[in-house]
One Martini backbone bead per residue (centre of mass of N, CA, C, O) as a GRO file, in nm:
protein
  484
    1UNK     BB    1   3.522  -4.394   0.650
    2UNK     BB    2   3.731  -4.158   0.588
    3UNK     BB    3   3.772  -3.822   0.601
    4UNK     BB    4   3.841  -3.607   0.335
    5UNK     BB    5   4.089  -3.353   0.252
    6UNK     BB    6   4.183  -3.073   0.090
    7UNK     BB    7   4.514  -2.956   0.006
    8UNK     BB    8   4.690  -2.642   0.032
    9UNK     BB    9   4.926  -2.415  -0.135
   10UNK     BB   10   5.152  -2.197  -0.190
   11UNK     BB   11   5.186  -2.102  -0.536
   12UNK     BB   12   5.219  -2.217  -0.827
   13UNK     BB   13   5.039  -2.328  -1.064
   14UNK     BB   14   4.909  -2.635  -1.168
   15UNK     BB   15   4.835  -2.888  -1.333
   16UNK     BB   16   4.582  -3.093  -1.404
   17UNK     BB   17   4.509  -3.373  -1.264
   18UNK     BB   18   4.365  -3.710  -1.266
   19UNK     BB   19   4.246  -3.703  -0.949
   20UNK     BB   20   4.026  -3.435  -0.950
   21UNK     BB   21   4.137  -3.165  -0.966
   22UNK     BB   22   3.972  -2.832  -0.998
   23UNK     BB   23   4.158  -2.608  -0.883
   24UNK     BB   24   4.200  -2.278  -0.804
   25UNK     BB   25   4.044  -2.069  -0.552
   26UNK     BB   26   4.196  -1.826  -0.598
   27UNK     BB   27   4.196  -1.520  -0.735
   28UNK     BB   28   4.524  -1.536  -0.812
   29UNK     BB   29   4.611  -1.833  -0.849
   30UNK     BB   30   4.815  -1.916  -0.568
   31UNK     BB   31   4.690  -2.205  -0.544
   32UNK     BB   32   4.767  -2.553  -0.458
   33UNK     BB   33   4.726  -2.886  -0.485
   34UNK     BB   34   4.869  -3.169  -0.268
   35UNK     BB   35   4.610  -3.329  -0.166
   36UNK     BB   36   4.498  -3.586   0.060
   37UNK     BB   37   4.334  -3.583   0.386
   38UNK     BB   38   4.249  -3.649   0.690
   39UNK     BB   39   4.074  -3.514   0.943
   40UNK     BB   40   4.257  -3.581   1.193
   41UNK     BB   41   4.516  -3.483   1.054
   42UNK     BB   42   4.421  -3.191   1.016
   43UNK     BB   43   4.399  -3.122   1.317
   44UNK     BB   44   4.698  -3.164   1.382
   45UNK     BB   45   4.808  -2.956   1.178
   46UNK     BB   46   4.666  -2.706   1.296
   47UNK     BB   47   4.817  -2.717   1.579
   48UNK     BB   48   5.107  -2.651   1.423
   49UNK     BB   49   5.035  -2.377   1.357
   50UNK     BB   50   5.126  -2.070   1.329
   51UNK     BB   51   4.965  -1.793   1.457
   52UNK     BB   52   5.108  -1.574   1.274
   53UNK     BB   53   4.973  -1.701   1.000
   54UNK     BB   54   4.707  -1.607   1.087
   55UNK     BB   55   4.468  -1.422   0.981
   56UNK     BB   56   4.319  -1.143   1.041
   57UNK     BB   57   4.046  -0.993   1.119
   58UNK     BB   58   3.822  -0.813   0.954
   59UNK     BB   59   3.689  -0.521   0.947
   60UNK     BB   60   3.363  -0.563   0.902
   61UNK     BB   61   3.298  -0.853   0.867
   62UNK     BB   62   3.097  -1.051   0.707
   63UNK     BB   63   2.775  -1.229   0.720
   64UNK     BB   64   2.555  -1.484   0.705
   65UNK     BB   65   2.174  -1.429   0.713
   66UNK     BB   66   1.908  -1.598   0.617
   67UNK     BB   67   1.673  -1.492   0.794
   68UNK     BB   68   1.706  -1.190   0.715
   69UNK     BB   69   1.679  -1.228   0.414
   70UNK     BB   70   1.388  -1.339   0.421
   71UNK     BB   71   1.260  -1.090   0.556
   72UNK     BB   72   1.337  -0.880   0.343
   73UNK     BB   73   1.201  -1.021   0.105
   74UNK     BB   74   0.913  -1.022   0.217
   75UNK     BB   75   0.889  -0.712   0.244
   76UNK     BB   76   0.948  -0.645  -0.053
   77UNK     BB   77   0.704  -0.790  -0.178
   78UNK     BB   78   0.488  -0.617  -0.045
   79UNK     BB   79   0.580  -0.337  -0.145
   80UNK     BB   80   0.581  -0.397  -0.456
   81UNK     BB   81   0.285  -0.464  -0.479
   82UNK     BB   82   0.177  -0.188  -0.389
   83UNK     BB   83   0.322  -0.010  -0.597
   84UNK     BB   84   0.197  -0.139  -0.850
   85UNK     BB   85  -0.107  -0.101  -0.779
   86UNK     BB   86  -0.092   0.213  -0.747
   87UNK     BB   87  -0.001   0.269  -1.034
   88UNK     BB   88  -0.259   0.152  -1.166
   89UNK     BB   89  -0.449   0.355  -1.037
   90UNK     BB   90  -0.331   0.605  -1.178
   91UNK     BB   91  -0.396   0.506  -1.463
   92UNK     BB   92  -0.702   0.509  -1.430
   93UNK     BB   93  -0.729   0.812  -1.360
   94UNK     BB   94  -0.607   0.915  -1.628
   95UNK     BB   95  -0.821   0.784  -1.811
   96UNK     BB   96  -1.066   0.945  -1.693
   97UNK     BB   97  -0.921   1.233  -1.806
   98UNK     BB   98  -0.990   1.196  -2.076
   99UNK     BB   99  -1.157   1.363  -2.321
  100UNK     BB  100  -1.355   1.123  -2.398
  101UNK     BB  101  -1.495   1.137  -2.114
  102UNK     BB  102  -1.576   1.446  -2.089
  103UNK     BB  103  -1.768   1.455  -2.348
  104UNK     BB  104  -1.945   1.284  -2.188
  105UNK     BB  105  -2.213   1.281  -1.991
  106UNK     BB  106  -2.145   0.971  -1.919
  107UNK     BB  107  -1.892   0.841  -1.782
  108UNK     BB  108  -1.689   0.578  -1.865
  109UNK     BB  109  -1.578   0.323  -1.710
  110UNK     BB  110  -1.348   0.110  -1.671
  111UNK     BB  111  -1.381  -0.239  -1.726
  112UNK     BB  112  -1.124  -0.324  -1.619
  113UNK     BB  113  -0.984  -0.496  -1.326
  114UNK     BB  114  -0.723  -0.560  -1.500
  115UNK     BB  115  -0.413  -0.611  -1.610
  116UNK     BB  116  -0.173  -0.634  -1.866
  117UNK     BB  117   0.149  -0.787  -1.942
  118UNK     BB  118   0.437  -0.705  -2.146
  119UNK     BB  119   0.723  -0.905  -2.224
  120UNK     BB  120   1.051  -0.797  -2.355
  121UNK     BB  121   1.340  -0.831  -2.519
  122UNK     BB  122   1.600  -0.643  -2.604
  123UNK     BB  123   1.777  -0.673  -2.889
  124UNK     BB  124   1.993  -0.441  -2.861
  125UNK     BB  125   1.947  -0.496  -2.530
  126UNK     BB  126   1.960  -0.777  -2.342
  127UNK     BB  127   1.958  -0.629  -2.041
  128UNK     BB  128   1.673  -0.528  -2.140
  129UNK     BB  129   1.335  -0.461  -2.039
  130UNK     BB  130   1.021  -0.474  -2.188
  131UNK     BB  131   0.741  -0.276  -2.075
  132UNK     BB  132   0.372  -0.340  -2.094
  133UNK     BB  133   0.060  -0.207  -2.051
  134UNK     BB  134  -0.299  -0.310  -2.040
  135UNK     BB  135  -0.618  -0.119  -2.096
  136UNK     BB  136  -0.875  -0.139  -2.291
  137UNK     BB  137  -0.655  -0.147  -2.540
  138UNK     BB  138  -0.444   0.029  -2.380
  139UNK     BB  139  -0.127   0.134  -2.403
  140UNK     BB  140   0.128   0.138  -2.134
  141UNK     BB  141   0.410   0.320  -2.057
  142UNK     BB  142   0.628   0.298  -1.822
  143UNK     BB  143   0.832   0.411  -1.614
  144UNK     BB  144   1.142   0.348  -1.496
  145UNK     BB  145   1.064   0.267  -1.197
  146UNK     BB  146   0.862   0.042  -1.293
  147UNK     BB  147   1.059  -0.134  -1.450
  148UNK     BB  148   1.236  -0.193  -1.204
  149UNK     BB  149   1.011  -0.323  -1.041
  150UNK     BB  150   0.952  -0.558  -1.233
  151UNK     BB  151   1.236  -0.678  -1.227
  152UNK     BB  152   1.236  -0.742  -0.924
  153UNK     BB  153   0.996  -0.938  -0.928
  154UNK     BB  154   1.120  -1.139  -1.129
  155UNK     BB  155   1.364  -1.220  -0.951
  156UNK     BB  156   1.175  -1.347  -0.725
  157UNK     BB  157   0.923  -1.495  -0.921
  158UNK     BB  158   0.953  -1.502  -1.256
  159UNK     BB  159   0.669  -1.347  -1.222
  160UNK     BB  160   0.348  -1.195  -1.265
  161UNK     BB  161   0.106  -1.190  -1.072
  162UNK     BB  162  -0.228  -1.141  -1.091
  163UNK     BB  163  -0.267  -0.968  -0.820
  164UNK     BB  164  -0.064  -0.736  -0.917
  165UNK     BB  165  -0.285  -0.634  -1.163
  166UNK     BB  166  -0.459  -0.495  -0.937
  167UNK     BB  167  -0.595  -0.232  -0.841
  168UNK     BB  168  -0.613  -0.027  -0.597
  169UNK     BB  169  -0.791   0.093  -0.364
  170UNK     BB  170  -0.933   0.325  -0.192
  171UNK     BB  171  -0.682   0.442   0.017
  172UNK     BB  172  -0.450   0.248  -0.057
  173UNK     BB  173  -0.120   0.206   0.087
  174UNK     BB  174  -0.133  -0.036   0.303
  175UNK     BB  175  -0.137  -0.334   0.393
  176UNK     BB  176  -0.195  -0.526   0.666
  177UNK     BB  177   0.082  -0.686   0.641
  178UNK     BB  178   0.259  -0.399   0.677
  179UNK     BB  179   0.178  -0.279   0.973
  180UNK     BB  180   0.335  -0.428   1.163
  181UNK     BB  181   0.590  -0.297   1.335
  182UNK     BB  182   0.572   0.018   1.326
  183UNK     BB  183   0.775   0.306   1.281
  184UNK     BB  184   0.859   0.631   1.246
  185UNK     BB  185   1.109   0.556   1.043
  186UNK     BB  186   0.885   0.387   0.839
  187UNK     BB  187   0.697   0.586   0.665
  188UNK     BB  188   0.852   0.539   0.373
  189UNK     BB  189   0.750   0.278   0.340
  190UNK     BB  190   0.636   0.146   0.069
  191UNK     BB  191   0.439   0.351  -0.115
  192UNK     BB  192   0.591   0.620  -0.015
  193UNK     BB  193   0.868   0.549  -0.180
  194UNK     BB  194   0.771   0.649  -0.425
  195UNK     BB  195   0.735   0.832  -0.682
  196UNK     BB  196   0.570   1.140  -0.567
  197UNK     BB  197   0.682   1.158  -0.282
  198UNK     BB  198   0.702   1.331   0.046
  199UNK     BB  199   0.926   1.471   0.289
  200UNK     BB  200   0.865   1.637   0.610
  201UNK     BB  201   0.892   1.853   0.842
  202UNK     BB  202   0.818   1.907   1.198
  203UNK     BB  203   0.704   2.123   1.446
  204UNK     BB  204   0.819   2.114   1.788
  205UNK     BB  205   0.745   2.332   2.038
  206UNK     BB  206   0.834   2.179   2.296
  207UNK     BB  207   1.136   2.117   2.174
  208UNK     BB  208   1.238   2.317   1.961
  209UNK     BB  209   1.204   2.108   1.708
  210UNK     BB  210   1.253   1.903   1.448
  211UNK     BB  211   1.090   1.653   1.266
  212UNK     BB  212   1.232   1.432   1.074
  213UNK     BB  213   1.061   1.309   0.828
  214UNK     BB  214   0.744   1.299   0.939
  215UNK     BB  215   0.589   1.374   0.679
  216UNK     BB  216   0.356   1.251   0.427
  217UNK     BB  217   0.332   1.329   0.074
  218UNK     BB  218   0.070   1.336  -0.183
  219UNK     BB  219  -0.007   1.365  -0.515
  220UNK     BB  220  -0.328   1.452  -0.662
  221UNK     BB  221  -0.609   1.420  -0.848
  222UNK     BB  222  -0.901   1.545  -0.922
  223UNK     BB  223  -1.201   1.416  -0.977
  224UNK     BB  224  -1.395   1.466  -1.227
  225UNK     BB  225  -1.711   1.642  -1.276
  226UNK     BB  226  -2.009   1.595  -1.472
  227UNK     BB  227  -2.151   1.899  -1.427
  228UNK     BB  228  -2.358   2.210  -1.377
  229UNK     BB  229  -2.212   2.395  -1.169
  230UNK     BB  230  -2.068   2.614  -1.335
  231UNK     BB  231  -2.317   2.719  -1.491
  232UNK     BB  232  -2.488   2.785  -1.237
  233UNK     BB  233  -2.294   2.993  -1.118
  234UNK     BB  234  -2.291   3.197  -1.357
  235UNK     BB  235  -2.600   3.241  -1.342
  236UNK     BB  236  -2.628   3.330  -1.043
  237UNK     BB  237  -2.364   3.552  -1.100
  238UNK     BB  238  -2.396   3.733  -1.358
  239UNK     BB  239  -2.381   4.028  -1.258
  240UNK     BB  240  -2.118   4.004  -1.089
  241UNK     BB  241  -1.930   3.887  -1.310
  242UNK     BB  242  -1.931   4.135  -1.494
  243UNK     BB  243  -1.822   4.334  -1.283
  244UNK     BB  244  -1.561   4.177  -1.225
  245UNK     BB  245  -1.434   4.195  -1.506
  246UNK     BB  246  -1.416   4.504  -1.521
  247UNK     BB  247  -1.234   4.544  -1.269
  248UNK     BB  248  -0.999   4.364  -1.385
  249UNK     BB  249  -0.941   4.525  -1.644
  250UNK     BB  250  -0.832   4.774  -1.497
  251UNK     BB  251  -0.584   4.631  -1.371
  252UNK     BB  252  -0.438   4.552  -1.636
  253UNK     BB  253  -0.414   4.892  -1.712
  254UNK     BB  254  -0.252   5.021  -1.497
  255UNK     BB  255  -0.141   5.321  -1.328
  256UNK     BB  256   0.150   5.461  -1.177
  257UNK     BB  257   0.296   5.662  -0.931
  258UNK     BB  258   0.615   5.801  -0.944
  259UNK     BB  259   0.832   5.900  -0.707
  260UNK     BB  260   1.116   6.070  -0.698
  261UNK     BB  261   1.197   6.209  -0.976
  262UNK     BB  262   1.401   6.365  -1.210
  263UNK     BB  263   1.156   6.313  -1.408
  264UNK     BB  264   0.837   6.475  -1.517
  265UNK     BB  265   0.490   6.587  -1.515
  266UNK     BB  266   0.523   6.647  -1.200
  267UNK     BB  267   0.506   6.757  -0.879
  268UNK     BB  268   0.657   6.661  -0.567
  269UNK     BB  269   0.554   6.767  -0.272
  270UNK     BB  270   0.693   6.582  -0.068
  271UNK     BB  271   0.982   6.623  -0.185
  272UNK     BB  272   0.994   6.932  -0.141
  273UNK     BB  273   0.958   6.938   0.163
  274UNK     BB  274   1.204   6.761   0.224
  275UNK     BB  275   1.415   6.939   0.072
  276UNK     BB  276   1.369   7.197   0.238
  277UNK     BB  277   1.460   7.083   0.508
  278UNK     BB  278   1.746   7.018   0.412
  279UNK     BB  279   1.825   7.306   0.329
  280UNK     BB  280   1.785   7.443   0.614
  281UNK     BB  281   2.006   7.230   0.744
  282UNK     BB  282   2.252   7.226   0.510
  283UNK     BB  283   2.178   7.053   0.285
  284UNK     BB  284   2.156   6.907  -0.007
  285UNK     BB  285   1.981   6.948  -0.288
  286UNK     BB  286   1.768   6.761  -0.446
  287UNK     BB  287   1.645   6.608  -0.779
  288UNK     BB  288   1.384   6.446  -0.662
  289UNK     BB  289   1.076   6.633  -0.769
  290UNK     BB  290   0.905   6.411  -0.931
  291UNK     BB  291   0.641   6.280  -1.132
  292UNK     BB  292   0.544   5.951  -1.280
  293UNK     BB  293   0.390   5.777  -1.522
  294UNK     BB  294   0.332   5.412  -1.505
  295UNK     BB  295   0.310   5.116  -1.665
  296UNK     BB  296   0.234   4.821  -1.497
  297UNK     BB  297   0.348   4.509  -1.500
  298UNK     BB  298   0.229   4.207  -1.425
  299UNK     BB  299   0.419   4.005  -1.169
  300UNK     BB  300   0.230   3.725  -1.087
  301UNK     BB  301   0.183   3.467  -0.827
  302UNK     BB  302  -0.093   3.244  -0.752
  303UNK     BB  303  -0.200   3.047  -0.466
  304UNK     BB  304  -0.455   2.812  -0.399
  305UNK     BB  305  -0.568   2.694  -0.071
  306UNK     BB  306  -0.793   2.428  -0.030
  307UNK     BB  307  -1.022   2.314   0.184
  308UNK     BB  308  -1.092   1.936   0.231
  309UNK     BB  309  -1.230   1.891   0.478
  310UNK     BB  310  -1.495   1.748   0.648
  311UNK     BB  311  -1.615   2.037   0.751
  312UNK     BB  312  -1.701   2.131   0.435
  313UNK     BB  313  -1.966   2.011   0.433
  314UNK     BB  314  -2.175   2.158   0.205
  315UNK     BB  315  -2.189   2.493   0.186
  316UNK     BB  316  -1.885   2.533   0.193
  317UNK     BB  317  -1.814   2.374  -0.059
  318UNK     BB  318  -1.991   2.537  -0.252
  319UNK     BB  319  -1.856   2.813  -0.197
  320UNK     BB  320  -1.573   2.738  -0.291
  321UNK     BB  321  -1.648   2.665  -0.584
  322UNK     BB  322  -1.777   2.934  -0.660
  323UNK     BB  323  -1.528   3.110  -0.606
  324UNK     BB  324  -1.342   2.971  -0.817
  325UNK     BB  325  -1.508   3.023  -1.068
  326UNK     BB  326  -1.513   3.335  -1.052
  327UNK     BB  327  -1.206   3.379  -1.030
  328UNK     BB  328  -1.119   3.248  -1.297
  329UNK     BB  329  -1.279   3.431  -1.486
  330UNK     BB  330  -1.124   3.692  -1.394
  331UNK     BB  331  -0.822   3.599  -1.433
  332UNK     BB  332  -0.836   3.568  -1.741
  333UNK     BB  333  -0.850   3.880  -1.781
  334UNK     BB  334  -0.582   3.958  -1.622
  335UNK     BB  335  -0.325   3.731  -1.643
  336UNK     BB  336  -0.258   3.572  -1.405
  337UNK     BB  337  -0.071   3.356  -1.227
  338UNK     BB  338  -0.230   3.038  -1.141
  339UNK     BB  339  -0.321   2.816  -0.867
  340UNK     BB  340  -0.483   2.497  -0.760
  341UNK     BB  341  -0.523   2.353  -0.427
  342UNK     BB  342  -0.592   2.078  -0.241
  343UNK     BB  343  -0.652   1.966   0.110
  344UNK     BB  344  -0.551   1.681   0.319
  345UNK     BB  345  -0.578   1.459   0.622
  346UNK     BB  346  -0.442   1.141   0.788
  347UNK     BB  347  -0.218   1.192   0.938
  348UNK     BB  348   0.126   1.189   0.871
  349UNK     BB  349   0.097   0.944   0.646
  350UNK     BB  350  -0.171   1.113   0.503
  351UNK     BB  351  -0.090   1.358   0.291
  352UNK     BB  352  -0.292   1.560   0.067
  353UNK     BB  353  -0.257   1.683  -0.273
  354UNK     BB  354  -0.480   1.853  -0.494
  355UNK     BB  355  -0.505   1.883  -0.827
  356UNK     BB  356  -0.657   2.143  -1.025
  357UNK     BB  357  -0.432   2.381  -1.091
  358UNK     BB  358  -0.168   2.471  -1.276
  359UNK     BB  359   0.034   2.707  -1.399
  360UNK     BB  360   0.069   2.551  -1.698
  361UNK     BB  361  -0.248   2.546  -1.696
  362UNK     BB  362  -0.532   2.573  -1.848
  363UNK     BB  363  -0.849   2.712  -1.861
  364UNK     BB  364  -1.087   2.453  -1.865
  365UNK     BB  365  -1.301   2.191  -1.856
  366UNK     BB  366  -1.121   2.021  -1.671
  367UNK     BB  367  -1.094   2.228  -1.442
  368UNK     BB  368  -1.393   2.257  -1.389
  369UNK     BB  369  -1.434   1.956  -1.315
  370UNK     BB  370  -1.245   1.967  -1.069
  371UNK     BB  371  -1.397   2.178  -0.908
  372UNK     BB  372  -1.653   2.002  -0.894
  373UNK     BB  373  -1.469   1.761  -0.744
  374UNK     BB  374  -1.468   1.903  -0.478
  375UNK     BB  375  -1.432   1.721  -0.174
  376UNK     BB  376  -1.467   1.600   0.120
  377UNK     BB  377  -1.252   1.439   0.353
  378UNK     BB  378  -1.079   1.493   0.630
  379UNK     BB  379  -0.839   1.675   0.745
  380UNK     BB  380  -0.637   1.971   0.880
  381UNK     BB  381  -0.318   1.982   0.744
  382UNK     BB  382  -0.093   2.261   0.688
  383UNK     BB  383   0.219   2.258   0.711
  384UNK     BB  384   0.299   2.061   0.477
  385UNK     BB  385   0.154   2.221   0.253
  386UNK     BB  386   0.312   2.485   0.272
  387UNK     BB  387   0.590   2.359   0.216
  388UNK     BB  388   0.522   2.248  -0.065
  389UNK     BB  389   0.425   2.510  -0.204
  390UNK     BB  390   0.692   2.658  -0.158
  391UNK     BB  391   0.850   2.465  -0.341
  392UNK     BB  392   0.687   2.526  -0.603
  393UNK     BB  393   0.773   2.834  -0.609
  394UNK     BB  394   1.076   2.799  -0.693
  395UNK     BB  395   0.988   2.762  -1.017
  396UNK     BB  396   0.882   3.060  -0.995
  397UNK     BB  397   0.873   3.363  -1.184
  398UNK     BB  398   0.821   3.640  -0.957
  399UNK     BB  399   0.770   3.930  -0.788
  400UNK     BB  400   0.490   3.808  -0.684
  401UNK     BB  401   0.394   3.595  -0.403
  402UNK     BB  402   0.079   3.424  -0.346
  403UNK     BB  403  -0.087   3.276  -0.051
  404UNK     BB  404  -0.416   3.143  -0.053
  405UNK     BB  405  -0.649   3.063   0.203
  406UNK     BB  406  -0.924   2.829   0.219
  407UNK     BB  407  -1.115   2.822   0.524
  408UNK     BB  408  -1.305   2.691   0.830
  409UNK     BB  409  -1.037   2.648   1.012
  410UNK     BB  410  -0.826   2.504   1.206
  411UNK     BB  411  -0.583   2.308   1.267
  412UNK     BB  412  -0.649   1.944   1.209
  413UNK     BB  413  -0.561   1.629   1.373
  414UNK     BB  414  -0.418   1.360   1.438
  415UNK     BB  415  -0.156   1.280   1.643
  416UNK     BB  416  -0.152   1.572   1.805
  417UNK     BB  417  -0.233   1.827   1.595
  418UNK     BB  418  -0.416   1.958   1.772
  419UNK     BB  419  -0.414   2.274   1.854
  420UNK     BB  420  -0.117   2.408   1.941
  421UNK     BB  421   0.055   2.232   1.758
  422UNK     BB  422  -0.072   2.307   1.481
  423UNK     BB  423  -0.030   2.614   1.503
  424UNK     BB  424   0.281   2.611   1.529
  425UNK     BB  425   0.346   2.463   1.265
  426UNK     BB  426   0.205   2.664   1.075
  427UNK     BB  427   0.363   2.915   1.159
  428UNK     BB  428   0.639   2.804   1.075
  429UNK     BB  429   0.568   2.765   0.773
  430UNK     BB  430   0.504   3.068   0.722
  431UNK     BB  431   0.785   3.174   0.789
  432UNK     BB  432   0.929   3.016   0.568
  433UNK     BB  433   0.775   3.151   0.334
  434UNK     BB  434   0.863   3.446   0.391
  435UNK     BB  435   1.171   3.387   0.348
  436UNK     BB  436   1.093   3.330   0.025
  437UNK     BB  437   0.878   3.568  -0.062
  438UNK     BB  438   0.600   3.488   0.061
  439UNK     BB  439   0.248   3.580   0.070
  440UNK     BB  440   0.031   3.525   0.315
  441UNK     BB  441  -0.329   3.430   0.313
  442UNK     BB  442  -0.651   3.435   0.490
  443UNK     BB  443  -0.976   3.278   0.434
  444UNK     BB  444  -1.254   3.279   0.663
  445UNK     BB  445  -1.555   3.145   0.860
  446UNK     BB  446  -1.436   3.164   1.137
  447UNK     BB  447  -1.536   3.337   1.421
  448UNK     BB  448  -1.262   3.235   1.594
  449UNK     BB  449  -1.001   3.317   1.420
  450UNK     BB  450  -0.874   3.564   1.573
  451UNK     BB  451  -0.729   3.391   1.796
  452UNK     BB  452  -0.510   3.253   1.566
  453UNK     BB  453  -0.451   3.418   1.298
  454UNK     BB  454  -0.287   3.650   1.421
  455UNK     BB  455  -0.055   3.453   1.504
  456UNK     BB  456   0.003   3.314   1.224
  457UNK     BB  457  -0.030   3.569   0.997
  458UNK     BB  458  -0.122   3.826   1.124
  459UNK     BB  459  -0.308   4.123   1.153
  460UNK     BB  460  -0.326   4.164   0.800
  461UNK     BB  461  -0.349   3.833   0.688
  462UNK     BB  462  -0.675   3.837   0.725
  463UNK     BB  463  -1.019   3.702   0.680
  464UNK     BB  464  -1.355   3.733   0.804
  465UNK     BB  465  -1.649   3.547   0.732
  466UNK     BB  466  -1.983   3.544   0.856
  467UNK     BB  467  -2.084   3.434   0.565
  468UNK     BB  468  -2.082   3.180   0.342
  469UNK     BB  469  -2.241   3.328   0.103
  470UNK     BB  470  -2.000   3.556   0.072
  471UNK     BB  471  -1.749   3.416  -0.042
  472UNK     BB  472  -1.759   3.456  -0.357
  473UNK     BB  473  -1.754   3.777  -0.328
  474UNK     BB  474  -1.505   3.827  -0.132
  475UNK     BB  475  -1.263   3.693  -0.272
  476UNK     BB  476  -1.237   3.892  -0.511
  477UNK     BB  477  -1.201   4.150  -0.345
  478UNK     BB  478  -0.951   4.062  -0.189
  479UNK     BB  479  -0.769   4.010  -0.432
  480UNK     BB  480  -0.773   4.298  -0.546
  481UNK     BB  481  -0.641   4.427  -0.292
  482UNK     BB  482  -0.376   4.251  -0.288
  483UNK     BB  483  -0.294   4.333  -0.613
  484UNK     BB  484  -0.276   4.676  -0.572
   0.00000   0.00000   0.00000
């Protein structure tokens, strides 16, 4: 049986005949079917076509590649599964921080090991899908990007598989299936591509150039610990805490002498001596010869950057937490705006910033519980943390911006970050912060810190404490000196 082909020609569309012609395929409906011909005859007709009538190939004309489509779809399924499971993990962490858990002596962990999801079509907008998660009887409305994620999964699988609704385990960022054949430019794929993660450059001093979007950072909350550490600290340093509060109260109402004023309560001797020298040299005598007392309102924002590297395990971690408890108690009397963040890292793909207290957050029992929950993590990668905290300072209006680092050693991490490379990247990040009007300062217990801190922070922007037990006492004294 010969193979038949349908033949078309340009022209006005014709009525549909009874021989089965199905219509014009052209977008403008300017093709019409003129009948059926056999395949060999069609080949002969093609050879007679004038080559000038054959349309030229379009530049960048696309083509279908099913194998690549399948590979992209498979990769997308893996990434979306990880993103959804990690979002559920964040929801569990937020539930643990609810006041009803903190009020209990022994916080009850969420009992459900998996979520349930309720899907419903929006009646007012049929093209919109309503998504709601549920855990332990608590309904959770996801943000817009998670609703879009669920819609994407439904388009691929037509349902949400049960294993997608199990929260990710501790530290799970990418499953093993997503790790093979990973390249430096793919660090933002998978879970890191979700909202709430950040990409930052890293300074390569050997090439004297930035590595673009090289480090990946994610903000997390410190898991609060319901223990008596805060009360024990205040009891341990009860005498010093009272003295500290009194000294900070004096700072709150301080008066400063303004020199070289046109009017004032007293004579400015230095201005008179300077004016007399100008007068003797033939210059005009100035009129700014007085001093005046003025009560200065404190307009200051301070951010504490606390090292949570693995090397702080033991006394160092306890001293850091004690110092923060005492400092917060004193700062509440002073009224300065302050925030506390912990930091840790494990290669450039997993840099973590732990929220302890944000600027707009009051100092309460939850913040105390987070301070108690500061525990050693991994390594000490500082450059990306300084860049991110400098970015957070952009939204803060203050005359003085101070970034104080509490650390026990030099920058250190895997992937070649230790040694001179880490020091150079941290120094570059500190220079970037200074260009934004931020004043960095470092307090460390590393006895060898003078070898590298002078190079990174400058000769007067660091303090070395020789005894870790002095850290809680010295931090408050250093802060008072820095802010007066």
